[in-house]
N, C-alpha and C positions, 0 to 999 in steps of 0.2 A: 384165703383172704387174696384179694388183687395186687400185686405189687406197683405201688403208686408213690412217688416220693415227692414229687413236683409237688411244689404251694405257691402258683403263679396267682399272685395275689396284687393290688394296685400299691399297700405300701411297699412289696417287694419290690417289684419293678421301679417305684423313686426312690428307694436306698441303693440298687443297684446303678441305676444314671447318675442319677448325683453323687457317689461315690468315685465310680467310675471317670468321671469326667475330673474332678475331685486331683484325682489320683494322676492323669494321665497331663492333664493341664500344670498342676505342679512339677512334673518331672522336666518339663520345658518352660516355666514360668520365665528363667530368667531370659533366655531367647526372646520369646512372645514379648514381653512388656519391657524390657530395658533395653532391646535390639530395636525392635518393631515400633515400641511406644504405646501398644494396644492394648488396652486394659483388660480385666478378667472380663467386664460386662459383657462386651462386645463378643467376646468370643465365647459366653454362657448363652447370651441371648439365638444366639445363631447355632449352636449344640441345642437349644429346646425349639427350636423351631423346625430342626432336621428330625429329632423323636418325637415331633407333634403330632396332632391331628391330622395336619397337612401335610407331612412327611411321611416319617415312618409308621407312624400313627398307631405307638407303643406306649406313649404317654400324653395324659387327655383329662390335664387338672379340673376342665371346666365338669366333667359329668364325674367326679368325686364324690358329690351330692347330690347326684340322682341325676333325669331326663331332664337337660336344658330347652324340652320341648315344650314344657308347662313351669309356671311361676313358681312353683314351689321347687324344681328343681335350680331356676333360675336364679331363685331368694336364697336356696342351697351354698351356689355356686359362690356368690355375693359373697358371703358369709367368709368362708373360707379364705379367697381373695383376700378379701378385708385384714382378716388377722393375720395372714401371712405375712402383708407389706405392713399392717402395723407392727410388730415384730423386729422386720428388721431397719424400719427407719425408726426407732425407737432408740437401738442399739448403736445405728449409724448417728446420731443426732446427740446423742447422750455424748459417744467417743469424741464428736468436735468440740461440745463444751469444753473438755476434761483436755484436750490437747490444746486447745488456746492458749498465748501466752498471758501469765497472769495478769488480772484483773482487765485482759484485752476490754470486754463493753464499757468499762468504765471509762477507760482511756483514748476509747475510737468510737465515742456516742455517736458522734457529727456523722461520720463516714458509716456508721451501719445504719443510723438511720435513715439518711438519705439513698440508701444505695436500697434500701428495702422499701419505703413508702410508694416512691415516687415513679420507683421501676414497677413494682409490683402493679401499681394503679395503672400507670400506662399499657401495661402490657395488659392487662385485663380487658380493657377497652378496646383495643386495639385488634387482637385477637379475638372478641367477641364482632369487632365489625366485618373482620376476613370471614369468618364462618357465617353470619349472617348474608353477605355477597356469595359464599360459595355453596352455602347449601340450601337451595330453597325449602325444602319443607318445616325450619325453624324459623319461629320467629325470633327479633330483638334478645327479649327476653331469655327464652332458650337459649340462644347463643351464650347471654351473659354467663350462665349456670355450666355451659359445656369452656368457656375458657377462663374461669375461676380454677379449674382443674389443672391448667395450663400457666398458673401464675408460680409456684414453689419451682425455686432451684433443688434437682436433686443433689443430696449427698454423698450419694452411692458413685455414682459417675460424675460428681464434682472432685471426687478425690482421685480423680485420673487425672487432677489437673492440679490443684494442691499437694499432691503428694506422688513420689515416685521418683524416679532418676530426674525424667524428662524437665519436671517441676524444678529440681535442684537446681539444675545447668542452667533453665531459660527465664522461671518463675520468680521475679524480686520477692522475699520475705513476706514484707507488707502487702504486696495485692494476694500474696498465698493464703495468707490470715484472714484479709476480710472478704475473700469469695468463703472460706471455710465458713468462715461467720455467718453471712449472708444464708449460704446453703442449710445450716444448722438454723436458723429463727424462721425463712418463709415458707417452710411446710406447713408449721403450727398458725404462721398467719393468714394462711389461704384461708381457714374457716369463716373469719370476716366477710370475706369478697364471696363464699360460696354461698352461704348463709342469707347475704340481703338478697341475692337474685332469688333462692328459692324460699325466703319466707314473701317475695311480692309473687313470683308464679305461684304457690300454694292459698295465697289469701284472694287471688282472683286480681289482682293488683292494686288492692288496699293499699296503701303505700303510707296511711296513718299507724294502720293495725301493724302493718309488715315492719317499719320501721323500730317501731315500741319492741315488738318481738325481739329484733337482731339485739337493738341495743341491751337491754335488760338481762336477756340466755345470752348473746354469743360475745359480746363486749364485755358486760361485768361479771357474767357468773363463767362460761366457758373458757375464755383468754383471758382475762385479769386474775380469775382463782388458780387457773394451771399454772401462769407464771410463779404467783406469789407462792404454792404450793410445792413448786419444784427449787424456789429457791432454800425455801426454809428446808426439804429433803438434802439438799446439797449441801449448805454450808453445816445443818445438823451435825450428820451423818460425818463431814469432815472433822468438825471438832471433837467426835466420840471416837473414831479413826485415830485422831492425832494421840488422843488419850489412855487408849490401846496402845499404842508406841511405845507412850513413854514406861507404862505400865507391864510391859512386855507380856502383850495378852492377844497377840496378834501376828498370826506368821505369815510367811510368804506368800501360799498358795492364797491365802484369802486374799491377800491384796489384789491379784490377779481378778477371783472373780465378780471383783465391784463393778465391773465394766458390763457385765450382764446381769449381776443377781440387783443392782440399782436401777438401772435402764427397765428392767422388768417390774418391780416393785411402782415407779414411777406411774405406766402404763394400765399398772394394775388399779392402782386406788385411783387414778386420774378417770377410769373407764367406770369404775364402779358409781363415780359421784359423776359422770355426765359431762367431766370438763374437759378441756385443751388438752392432749397428752401427748401428743409430737410436744409443746412447747415445755410442759412440766418436765419429759425426760432432757431437753436441751437445758432449761435451764437449774437441774439436778447437776447436770455433767458441769457445767459452769461454775454453779456454788461450791462444788467438791476439787474443784482444781484450780479455785479463784486465787490461792495461794503460792502454787505451784509444786504443796506437800505431795500431793498423790503423782505429779508426773517424775518428782525425784526418786520416789519409792520403786519406780515400776520404767525407769529409761530403760533399763538393761533388758528386759522384757520383749520377746517377740508374741506375748500371746495375743494383745488385743489386735496386732494383724492376723493372725491365724484366723482370729472368729471371724472379722472383718470379711477374710477371703471364703470361707464355709458361707457364712449367712448371704453375702453380696452373690456370690455363684448361685444358692440356689433360690435368690429370688428371681436373680434373671434365665435362670434356666426354667423355671414356671412361669414368668413373662413370654418368652419365647415361645413354650407351649401352649400359651392361654390366648395369642393373639389371636382373634376371631377374622381372619384373614377371605371369608367369603361373606361378612358384612360390607368390606371393601366395596363391593361392587353390587349392591340389593338397591333396586331400583324401589322398592317401596318405601324405605327412609330417604330416597332422593339422593344416594351418591353415587360414586361414580370413582373408578380408579383414578380417574385425569383432574378431577375434583380435589382428589385426595392428597393428588401428589403435588398440586399447585398449591393449595391449602399449607401441606406442610412446609414446600421451598420457605413461602409465604410467612409465615410462622418465624421460622427460624432467624429472617433476615431483620425482620421488623420489630421482633417480640420485644429487643431490649436493646440493640445496637444503635438507632436512633438516641434512645434518652439516657443512656450513658452518654454519649458523646456532648448533647445538650448542659448536662449536669455535673458534667467530670469537675469543672473548675472550682464547685463549691465542696467537692468530695475531698478532706486532705491526703487520705491514701490512695487516691489517682494521681500521681505526678503531672503522666503526658497525654498526649492522644493519644497515642499507641496504647498506652497502657487502659486507656478509656475502651479503645474497640478492642482490646483484651477482653478486657470486663463484660462488655457487652456482647460479644460470641460464645462465650464460654458461661451460659444459662442452660445445662442442659437439663432434658425432662426425662423422667424415668418413675422411679419406685412412688416417686412424691405424687406425681400426676394420677397414676394407676390407684393410689389408695383413696385419693381425694374423689376421682369420678366412680368409684365403687362404691363411695360410702353417700355422693349425692346419690347414686343410684338406689340404694336400699332407703333412702329418706323419698323416694317419691311412689306414689298409688299405685303407679303401674312399674311391674316389676321387667318389665324387655318383652314379654310374649304380646305380638303385635294383633293377634286375631283376626278378625273379618276388617276389610276397605268397609269405607272411609277411617282414617286413621285420625283420631285427636292430636291434639298438640301436645298431651302428655303422653304417646304412646310415642309417638315419633321423638319424643325428647329421651322417651327412657333405651327405646331401639337405639337408637344413633350417639350417643353419650358417651359409653364406652371405643365403640369400632372407632369415632374421631380421635379421642385422648390418644390410643392404642396405637394406631399409624400415626400421627405424630412422636409420640414416643419411640416408636421402632425410625423414623427419619432423625430423629435427637441424636439416639445410641450410634446408630449409626455416622452419622456425621460429625459428630462433636466428640465418637472417641477414633475415628480414622483423622481426622485434623490437628489433633497434637501436635505430633511430629514436624506438622507443615507451618504451624503458626508459632512462631519462634520471637521473643520479646526482645534478644540481642543476639551478636553473632557471636560471641562470648562474656561469660561472667569470668573478672579475676576475681581471685582468693588472694586475700591481705594476709594471712592467718595472724593477727596481731593474738601472742598467745604468752598471756600473762598468767607467769607460774607461780609467783608471790606478790601482792598487793596489800598492806595495811594504812587507810588512811586512818582519821581520828577524827571523831565529832568533836573534840574539846574546842574549847575557844581560845586555850591559853596557847600564845605565841612566847618566841624568846625576841631579846635587841632588837635581832635582825629579821624579826616578820616573817619566820622561818616554822613549820609545822614541828609537834610535839615528835615524831618520828627522827625529825634529820639531828635530833641531837644524839642520837643512837647509832649515825651511820656516819663511816669515814668517809671523811671530805675529801674531794679529787682538785687538787689543784694543776697537775700537766696533764701534757695526754699522754704521756710515759708510763702513767700511774693507771689510766683504763685499761682492764683486759678482759674481754670478749670470749668465751667458751673457752677456758684456757683448764686443764689439769695441772693442778697440785705441782708435779712434773714440769709443767713450762712455766710456773711462776719461780720454781726454783735455778731456772737455766735465765732467766731474764730476758727471755727473746726480743729485740730488737721490733718494733711495727712500723712500718713506713708501706708508703700505696707506692712508692715510684717502683717500675719496671728494675729488676738488676738490684736492685738492693739486698746485702747481705746482713746474716744474725749473727752473733757469735760464735756459732760453731764453724762461720764461713759457709755457708750453703747459701745460696740463690733462693730470697722469700720465692713461694711458689701464686699461684692465683689466689688461692684461698686464704693464705697471711696477706696478700695485698688487699683483695675483697674485705678482710676484716676491719680497714681501717677504713675503707670507705662506709661499711656500715655504721660503725663508730660514728661518724660525723654527722647521722641519721638520726635524728629523736627517737627514742623508744630503743633505739642500739646499747646500752650501757648497763653493765655489769657493776655493782660495789660490792664492795667484801662484805659490807657490812649484813648483806643480803634483805636490806631490805624493798630493794623493787628489783626486780628485773624481768627486761621483756625481750622478746626474742621476735623479730620480722620477718616473716617470706614473703617476697613478693613474685605472682608471676605476672613477668614484663611483658610476655608475647602475645600481641594482639595484633590482627591484622586489620584492623578499621581506624585503631590510632595508631600503632608503630612506636617505635623508639626503643632506648634501652634504661632511661629512668623515668622515674615518677615527673618528672616537670613534661616529659613530652609524651605521657601518657595521659596528658591533663586534655580537654578539647581545644581548640583554638582560640586564643585568649584568656585562657583561665589557668594563673601559676602553680606551679607545684605547692609552692608555698601556702597560698590561700588554701590549697585541699587539706593541705595538714593542717594548716589553723581548723578549718572547721573540724576534724575529727577529732582536735581536742577538745573542742568546744562541746560535743557530742560527747567524747568523755565524760566531761566534767558533769553534763546536765544528766549522764547517766548516774556517776557515782551520787549525786545530789538525790536522784531518784531512790536507790538504792538506800541511802540512810535514813529517808523518810520511810520507806517501805520495814526497813527494819526498826523503826521505833514506833511506827501504828501497828504492825503484824507482831512483834517478834514475841508477845505474849501471847498469842490465839494457841501455842503451844508447839506450833512447827518452828524448824531451825531454819529462818526465810534465810539468812546469809548463806546456811547449805544449799539451798534451793539455788541463790545466783550464782553461785560457784562455778566456774566449768573452763571452755577455751573460746569466748568470745571470737568473732571472724568480722571484717569487712570487706565488704565485695562493690567492686565498682563494675559500673558498664556504661557505654555510650548509647544514648535513642537520638540520635538525630545530632540538633546543636547544642546537647549539654550533656551533661556526666552525671550518673546518680551514685552516691554514695549510700550505703546502707549499712551498716554496723547492728550485730546482733550481737547481746550479751552473753548468752547461752542459756544455759536448764531453766526453761520457761519464763525465760526474761522478753521483755518486747522490744520489738527492734527499733531501731531511730533510723532516719532515712533526709536525706537532703539532693536538693537539686541545682546544679551550679551551669548556671548557663552563662555564654560565652564573653560576658563580663565578669566573670567571675567572682559573684555573689551571688549570697544563700538566698535562692528562692522559697523558703520556705521548707518545713522538714514535718514528719509525719510520725 
């Protein structure tokens, strides 16, 4: 028997390439992502192009299901692509729903609705007009079908904006949450835009029949039932998990498996029933993480990040090798390279930016013109667009094989749908992936680490004769500045060191007080820097006062012109009170749900400030799973709203 140990097959090649890329990329990931600010999606796409049929020709996913010159081969290739994209998207949107702040959709429903429907509808019509004008072979109805594939914002590419080191430095938390929620919802909401155009196309323009089928099947059955099923699954399994946690029935490993297993369950059930699987997966994640219980249990684990990396890399390597470069200049489809380049540039420029700049004043979570410009620019197209275009291709009677000329509108649409969408996706991956480090919202974000060590507020209405809260009766009252001691050990308390802010002051030991001792006097004079012996409240404040845009060495000089430091601190105190009232309501309304809501809200809150033009933006993050609050202070020092 001849010695032949080699087993070269398509699956084995795929394992080798994907595993090798993840290993090499992982070795240099800190430098590639944290220093160059280029996400894994860009690198994976480039790698897929290199090893694909137009590069080294060792990885061709289009031929996994047979010869693409036949309709059977094209249909099989579309099914493989559809299912790969479906799994990656479902896990991505489920993770977004879980990781949003507690009850985010309810508290920010106005912002989410305004960033979804007007922006998606505008982008749909504008993209259809551009395609109709630049692709002569397609009529306007066919252009609407192609444009519907470009309406969703890709959650995988958006993670480069809403997550990572660059986003933590330059993108406010309230904007990151809005972009994440948008990218999670609008993949599933692309279905209504696609199917209204498809029904009109397949019914030969019979608007009455097409609109009826669209409303009954797409809106009422697919979209509505998908949302309801996802919400029920998420809430139901959250209560089940909390019950199992109380009874010690679930282990740590099973917590982590929910990211993948619940997402797969959601898309499995909904695809069997024929409903909107992506909306179901997102709302399942939202319901599952509604009260922050799951985030609290898994916050120390990096399992979800590791799974995201594996699935995202696999998806974009697949897309890079799948791109149909030969079709970009197919004269039979009335396509050419210059038309595709112009179309890609125009779509990126006008698909979102104009409408975001027009409506941002009515969106509470978009505070300034620069935030609106940022939101308009970062609407990347990727896995979601490939998924929707492949879904549309499977719904068309013609499966992509052109046959003999002359070509019908159905053949032209089937043949040009995926080339147009894939080229715009390639443009989006490169433009959005490479523009992240250049598009900064601010020169620097300050950290005012308001570290709350212990804080116990009573919800009881009882007060003493001096209108003080109950906890004040247990605290030692301080009447003299000498009684206030900050960050002192017991040995220091026994010595009774004098605290004085004047330079050259000496203590009881006869030595001159150093800068740290004098600084404690300044810190004690500021709100929040007091430690009482009773241990009721201790708040330590760290302030980074170095900002090249506003300068200064104290808080008052850190504010914009005309904005007093006292006013800023008053607004922060007001935000503190609102957050505390909100926590009380959450404890009363959700404490009996099975999870320890108070524990979920504990943590180290942070306050960030930065200057945008003539405004100072102050953003407060309460910590684990909590919703951020922000305020905008213009030159006159008055609060211009919050989010």
